[in-house]
MARGU-241560 format. One record per residue (C-alpha): x, y, z. Coordinates in steps of 0.001 Angstrom, whole numbers. Example, Ala and Ser with C-alpha at 12.3 -4.5 7.8 and 13.67 -1.06 7.14 Angstrom:
2
> 12300, -4500, 7800
> 13670, -1060, 7140
% end
This chain:
89
> -149, 112, -171
> 1426, 3348, -915
> 1891, 5764, 2063
> 1215, 9238, 1555
> 2770, 11856, 3641
> 341, 14518, 5106
> 1653, 17628, 6151
> 71, 17957, 9243
> -700, 13736, 10342
> 2474, 12413, 8781
> 2511, 9231, 6621
> -990, 7676, 6445
> -2233, 4996, 3940
> -3962, 5966, 307
> -7083, 5217, 1395
> -7445, 8131, 3623
> -6846, 10586, 1034
> -8647, 11953, -2232
> -7342, 13280, -5201
> -8289, 17135, -5984
> -6502, 17450, -9254
> -3566, 19676, -10480
> -2030, 21817, -8229
> -1259, 25906, -8515
> -4340, 26384, -10802
> -5322, 29868, -10516
> -8976, 30933, -10505
> -10420, 33581, -12928
> -10656, 36779, -11022
> -14010, 37707, -12275
> -15796, 34278, -13560
> -18649, 36469, -15165
> -16361, 38390, -17388
> -14696, 34972, -18427
> -15996, 33536, -21611
> -17110, 30322, -22432
> -14131, 28736, -24062
> -11988, 30483, -20926
> -14148, 28961, -18256
> -14128, 25303, -20399
> -10369, 25860, -20052
> -10345, 26563, -16620
> -12514, 23494, -15453
> -11703, 21103, -17566
> -8373, 21547, -19208
> -5048, 20197, -17334
> -1711, 18984, -18128
> -1243, 15617, -17821
> 2636, 14922, -18112
> 4488, 11817, -17798
> 6918, 12199, -14761
> 7035, 14784, -11883
> 3564, 16379, -11455
> 2238, 19175, -8498
> -1177, 17869, -7555
> -3832, 18564, -5002
> -4722, 15966, -2669
> -6962, 16151, 563
> -6760, 14133, 3610
> -10576, 13098, 3963
> -10289, 10372, 6414
> -7670, 12296, 8459
> -7238, 16190, 9202
> -9331, 16959, 6195
> -7338, 19475, 4825
> -6006, 20154, 1333
> -2161, 19787, 643
> -30, 19739, -2584
> 1924, 16777, -3579
> 4694, 16240, -6062
> 4488, 12720, -7643
> 6155, 10767, -10343
> 3398, 9787, -12678
> 5602, 6884, -14156
> 6513, 5049, -10959
> 3985, 6698, -8792
> 6178, 7788, -6039
> 5670, 10710, -4023
> 8651, 12997, -4217
> 7198, 15737, -1960
> 4132, 17227, -122
> 3990, 20797, 1306
> 1001, 22933, 2576
> -1025, 25249, 447
> 778, 28493, 101
> 4153, 26945, 439
> 6880, 27059, -2680
> 6777, 23158, -4538
> 9900, 21705, -3767
% end
């Protein structure tokens, strides 16, 4: 079983977590002024790189907090986790 290190709770089994998509996606400042194409891009289009990737996760069965995780998508190895607002390692 994969252990994911929550920045607040420490390493926990992967079953306690929920994937929340790509990290560091900025929400449009004024969504009502955004075109349908721009809004669609914000909601649905994400990068899907092979290798190192920053993601958001939520410790759903623990502290229930969101955090960021750098994961290698090829090996499924967790390289780092960090709190929101902190710089990516």
